[in-house]
BAFI-3210 file (N, C-alpha, C; in Angstrom, 3 decimals, decimal comma, padded with zeros to 6 digits):
// residues 133
n [1|2|3|4|5|6|7|8|9|10|11|12|13|14|15|16|17|18|19|20|21|22|23|24|25|26|27|28|29|30|31|32|33|34|35|36|37|38|39|40|41|42|43|44|45|46|47|48|49|50|51|52|53|54|55|56|57|58|59|60|61|62|63|64|65|66|67|68|69|70|71|72|73|74|75|76|77|78|79|80|81|82|83|84|85|86|87|88|89|90|91|92|93|94|95|96|97|98|99|100|101|102|103|104|105|106|107|108|109|110|111|112|113|114|115|116|117|118|119|120|121|122|123|124|125|126|127|128|129|130|131|132|133]
n.u [000,772|000,671|001,540|002,025|003,986|004,197|006,457|008,149|006,919|005,875|005,984|007,089|008,986|008,789|010,632|012,060|013,350|011,998|012,181|010,504|009,679|008,881|008,256|007,653|005,869|006,582|008,119|006,214|005,116|002,976|003,743|005,503|005,947|006,482|004,640|004,172|001,673|-000,257|-002,617|-004,561|-006,319|-010,113|-009,166|-007,761|-006,420|-003,230|-000,706|002,774|005,117|006,878|008,703|010,130|010,894|013,987|014,166|015,852|014,483|012,514|009,339|008,009|005,805|004,806|004,759|006,200|008,875|012,163|012,683|011,643|012,627|012,950|013,649|015,079|015,690|016,246|016,948|016,081|013,449|012,596|011,561|011,849|011,054|012,397|012,026|012,715|013,336|010,666|007,176|004,752|002,315|002,526|001,667|-000,083|-001,557|000,382|000,560|002,022|001,908|002,018|001,986|001,510|002,686|002,622|005,697|005,111|002,821|004,272|006,144|003,997|002,986|005,055|005,418|003,024|002,964|001,795|000,215|-001,922|-003,876|-005,451|-004,280|-002,545|-003,052|-002,730|-001,886|-000,336|-001,543|-000,769|001,035|001,471|002,320|003,220|003,366|004,764|004,477]
n.v [-000,879|002,186|005,022|008,109|010,964|013,870|016,558|019,395|021,940|025,137|027,950|031,152|034,377|036,704|036,199|034,322|030,587|027,335|023,939|021,150|017,793|014,703|011,519|008,538|005,157|002,938|002,639|002,253|000,712|002,697|004,838|006,739|009,435|012,227|015,058|017,869|019,970|023,016|024,311|027,197|029,121|029,171|029,038|027,243|024,133|023,955|023,369|023,046|021,803|019,336|015,907|013,723|010,586|009,630|011,602|014,579|016,937|019,320|020,364|023,347|025,542|028,610|030,649|029,817|029,616|029,796|030,069|028,269|024,345|021,091|018,138|014,831|011,956|008,786|006,282|006,665|007,184|009,678|012,593|016,278|019,717|022,410|025,695|028,908|032,552|033,057|033,993|036,084|035,216|032,586|031,212|028,478|025,104|022,614|019,887|016,393|014,325|011,457|009,814|007,998|008,981|008,983|009,223|010,998|012,454|013,761|015,443|017,174|018,184|019,882|021,671|023,021|024,020|023,216|021,267|018,578|018,057|015,291|013,542|012,624|009,801|009,122|010,589|012,887|014,027|016,546|019,245|022,676|025,727|028,965|032,253|035,016|038,822]
n.w [-000,003|-000,739|000,730|001,819|003,613|004,766|006,021|007,829|007,455|008,722|010,209|008,864|008,050|005,483|003,064|004,087|004,653|003,626|004,065|003,207|003,396|001,958|002,402|000,876|000,912|-000,450|-003,674|-006,985|-009,803|-010,357|-009,596|-010,641|-010,772|-008,650|-006,971|-005,705|-004,247|-003,681|-001,321|-000,703|001,572|000,487|-002,183|-005,272|-005,449|-006,128|-008,482|-007,834|-008,012|-009,570|-010,160|-012,222|-011,975|-012,994|-014,531|-015,764|-016,057|-014,241|-013,041|-012,739|-011,478|-012,787|-010,417|-008,962|-009,689|-009,985|-006,982|-005,987|-005,041|-006,362|-005,366|-005,149|-003,293|-004,082|-002,791|-000,257|-000,641|-000,207|-001,178|-001,681|-000,958|-001,725|-000,595|-000,801|-000,603|000,653|000,157|001,487|-000,095|-000,377|001,360|002,881|002,717|002,138|-000,178|-000,900|-003,638|-005,154|-008,549|-011,689|-014,630|-018,159|-020,325|-022,258|-021,975|-019,506|-020,970|-022,196|-019,845|-019,023|-021,189|-021,034|-018,314|-016,494|-014,003|-013,205|-010,402|-010,822|-012,156|-009,949|-007,822|-005,250|-001,925|000,513|003,952|004,214|005,063|006,794|005,868|006,710|005,957|006,860|006,814]
ca.u [-000,083|001,455|001,615|002,735|003,948|005,047|006,780|008,846|006,047|005,913|005,720|008,608|008,844|008,849|012,327|012,635|013,401|011,958|012,405|009,457|010,231|007,855|008,289|006,638|005,723|007,315|007,499|005,560|004,895|002,193|004,426|007,001|006,378|005,942|004,388|004,030|000,430|-000,903|-003,981|-004,616|-008,293|-010,765|-008,744|-008,305|-005,425|-002,348|000,393|003,683|006,442|006,918|009,826|009,774|012,040|014,595|014,369|016,684|013,705|011,506|007,800|007,389|004,587|005,463|004,429|007,120|009,901|013,196|012,351|011,422|013,526|012,280|014,796|014,779|016,799|015,275|017,464|015,448|012,296|012,192|011,266|011,925|010,761|013,486|011,448|013,531|012,409|009,065|006,308|002,838|001,219|003,136|000,934|-001,087|-001,464|001,158|000,523|002,701|001,515|002,345|000,781|001,758|002,336|003,646|006,373|004,781|002,387|005,165|006,435|002,896|002,822|006,076|005,097|001,447|003,450|000,397|-000,183|-003,344|-004,231|-005,999|-003,032|-002,043|-003,954|-001,895|-001,962|-000,282|-001,968|-000,174|001,579|000,973|003,278|002,750|004,742|004,466|005,058]
ca.v [-000,044|003,614|006,181|009,387|011,633|015,145|016,943|020,593|023,121|026,075|029,503|031,944|035,745|036,769|036,028|033,329|029,421|025,859|022,611|020,629|016,582|013,611|010,168|007,257|004,007|002,176|002,948|000,974|000,939|003,593|006,079|007,156|010,881|012,736|016,328|019,161|020,904|023,669|025,231|028,243|028,851|029,559|029,188|026,012|023,588|024,583|022,133|023,992|021,459|017,734|015,265|012,394|010,086|009,381|012,539|015,821|017,795|019,334|020,881|024,321|026,541|030,272|031,280|029,544|029,383|030,350|030,231|026,698|023,508|020,110|017,169|013,112|011,023|007,328|005,389|007,067|007,443|010,884|013,914|017,259|020,663|023,503|026,619|030,243|033,636|032,841|035,499|035,535|034,598|031,423|030,624|027,653|023,678|021,943|018,338|015,676|013,334|010,298|009,101|007,275|009,610|008,557|010,509|011,886|013,274|014,561|016,603|018,087|019,217|020,904|022,955|023,853|024,356|023,081|020,273|018,196|016,776|014,063|012,670|011,721|008,836|009,161|011,782|012,868|014,748|017,871|020,308|023,597|026,578|030,410|033,349|036,411|040,149]
ca.w [000,186|-001,091|001,500|002,230|005,131|004,618|007,074|007,274|007,620|009,495|010,297|008,578|008,060|004,278|002,511|004,749|003,591|004,265|003,314|002,957|002,941|001,743|002,310|000,505|001,533|-001,464|-005,058|-007,640|-011,183|-010,471|-008,848|-011,055|-010,748|-007,563|-007,285|-004,598|-004,858|-002,041|-001,145|000,608|001,951|-000,728|-003,702|-005,677|-005,261|-007,316|-008,473|-007,830|-008,686|-009,590|-010,463|-012,981|-011,743|-013,854|-015,638|-014,982|-016,078|-013,118|-013,477|-011,742|-011,597|-012,929|-009,234|-007,697|-010,854|-009,286|-005,653|-005,520|-006,131|-006,033|-005,328|-004,568|-002,586|-004,310|-002,137|001,262|-000,808|000,343|-002,279|-001,163|-001,790|-001,119|-000,649|-000,593|-000,947|000,576|000,102|002,323|-001,041|-000,454|002,703|002,158|002,876|001,246|-000,425|-001,630|-004,242|-006,417|-009,964|-012,879|-015,929|-019,157|-020,511|-023,308|-020,927|-018,967|-021,566|-022,154|-018,690|-018,844|-022,314|-020,753|-017,199|-015,584|-013,105|-012,752|-009,383|-011,068|-012,631|-008,590|-006,840|-004,013|-001,454|001,821|004,731|003,762|006,126|006,824|005,456|006,798|005,644|007,458|005,888]
c.u [000,856|000,981|002,351|002,747|004,860|005,536|007,618|008,075|006,685|005,841|007,337|008,100|009,516|010,269|013,040|012,865|012,672|012,060|011,606|009,757|008,574|008,430|007,454|006,881|006,997|006,858|007,031|005,662|003,742|002,473|005,497|007,034|005,543|005,719|004,154|002,838|000,167|-002,034|-004,309|-006,417|-008,880|-010,142|-008,148|-006,767|-004,605|-000,760|001,472|005,305|006,208|008,442|009,239|011,015|012,737|014,903|015,016|015,559|012,568|010,555|008,114|006,507|005,007|005,411|005,791|008,442|011,076|013,573|012,218|012,288|013,184|013,307|013,686|015,796|015,953|015,502|016,533|013,740|011,738|012,212|010,959|011,298|011,548|012,499|012,319|012,640|010,956|008,368|005,000|002,056|001,643|002,371|-000,124|-000,672|-000,844|001,067|001,481|001,935|002,176|001,496|002,023|001,445|003,188|004,402|005,847|003,554|002,999|005,602|005,492|002,865|004,113|006,239|004,043|001,887|001,782|000,518|-001,400|-003,235|-004,457|-005,298|-002,402|-003,392|-003,467|-001,637|-001,473|-001,250|-001,960|000,349|001,560|002,433|002,695|003,650|003,922|005,210|005,811]
c.v [001,173|004,582|007,528|010,157|012,673|015,813|018,185|021,827|023,797|027,164|030,432|033,160|035,759|037,129|035,112|031,830|028,287|024,869|021,848|018,923|015,590|011,990|009,087|006,096|003,024|003,029|001,889|001,780|002,287|004,982|006,972|008,681|011,532|014,366|016,605|020,153|021,828|024,217|025,851|028,531|029,709|030,096|027,417|025,500|023,795|023,689|023,026|023,161|020,101|017,245|014,218|011,504|009,416|010,420|013,753|016,956|018,133|020,364|022,100|024,986|028,028|030,766|030,661|029,259|030,173|030,290|028,440|025,657|022,069|018,724|015,634|012,519|009,576|006,551|005,569|007,169|008,664|012,147|015,082|018,599|021,833|024,978|028,205|031,401|033,595|034,428|034,850|035,044|032,927|030,385|029,736|026,157|022,946|020,105|017,820|014,676|012,759|010,016|008,494|007,915|009,386|009,839|011,396|012,892|014,626|015,854|017,481|019,129|020,261|021,901|023,676|024,352|024,399|021,523|019,741|017,446|015,451|013,230|011,670|011,130|008,805|010,153|012,104|013,868|016,194|018,459|021,786|025,067|027,890|031,358|034,364|037,599|040,696]
c.w [000,016|000,016|001,364|003,204|004,463|006,075|006,745|007,605|008,684|009,241|009,868|008,398|006,256|003,822|003,147|004,067|004,515|003,384|003,560|002,425|002,853|001,384|001,751|000,675|000,595|-002,964|-005,796|-009,020|-011,511|-009,889|-009,218|-011,228|-009,133|-007,645|-005,915|-004,971|-003,417|-002,407|-000,368|000,573|000,910|-002,066|-003,900|-005,639|-006,448|-007,348|-008,640|-007,837|-008,578|-010,127|-010,967|-012,653|-012,851|-014,757|-015,019|-015,155|-014,957|-014,021|-011,992|-012,210|-011,785|-011,468|-008,476|-008,503|-010,243|-008,296|-005,089|-005,854|-005,518|-006,092|-004,930|-004,390|-002,761|-003,375|-000,441|000,883|-000,237|-000,908|-001,335|-001,868|-001,147|-001,198|-000,123|-001,067|-000,440|000,801|001,002|001,230|-001,315|000,726|002,050|002,920|001,611|001,167|-001,114|-002,418|-005,156|-007,123|-010,635|-013,926|-016,985|-019,669|-021,619|-022,820|-020,539|-019,524|-021,852|-021,323|-018,834|-019,954|-021,676|-019,309|-016,186|-014,816|-012,427|-011,486|-009,975|-011,661|-011,159|-007,822|-005,302|-003,233|-000,134|002,407|004,693|005,509|005,728|006,759|005,652|006,685|006,018|006,902|006,959]
res [q|v|t|l|v|e|s|g|g|g|s|v|q|a|g|g|s|l|r|l|s|c|e|i|s|l|f|t|n|n|t|n|v|m|g|w|f|r|q|a|p|g|k|e|r|e|g|v|a|s|i|y|r|g|s|p|v|r|f|y|a|d|s|v|k|g|r|f|a|v|s|q|d|v|a|r|r|i|t|y|l|e|m|n|n|l|e|p|e|d|t|a|m|y|y|c|a|a|g|r|i|l|f|l|k|w|k|d|i|l|k|e|t|r|l|d|a|a|d|f|p|y|w|g|q|g|t|q|v|t|v|s|s]
***
């Protein structure tokens, strides 16, 4: 059974940094892509970063490009989201998700710069990030 556990959230001032971690219980054929999503109160869930196992190219939403970085330690089954220069607009619940995405679709995701939550059947419980001005 695939389970995801996030950690690393907290409260920081604008300009600060946080690193989120997501540990997956096991990798399967249905979990070749890990994604980070966030949802603020009253807003839609937004895909902010994603990593396709074995591909050097990462997905980033325009809102976080240049400030966030996603990485993965496959041996430890941990996916990280390094968040720098945080802004109050980054305040949200952050979720880790896993799914199976074919490489051709992955290329479309990179081109369209949009990550669809519907492609990820496995989700963690979320970790809160609060950025104060």
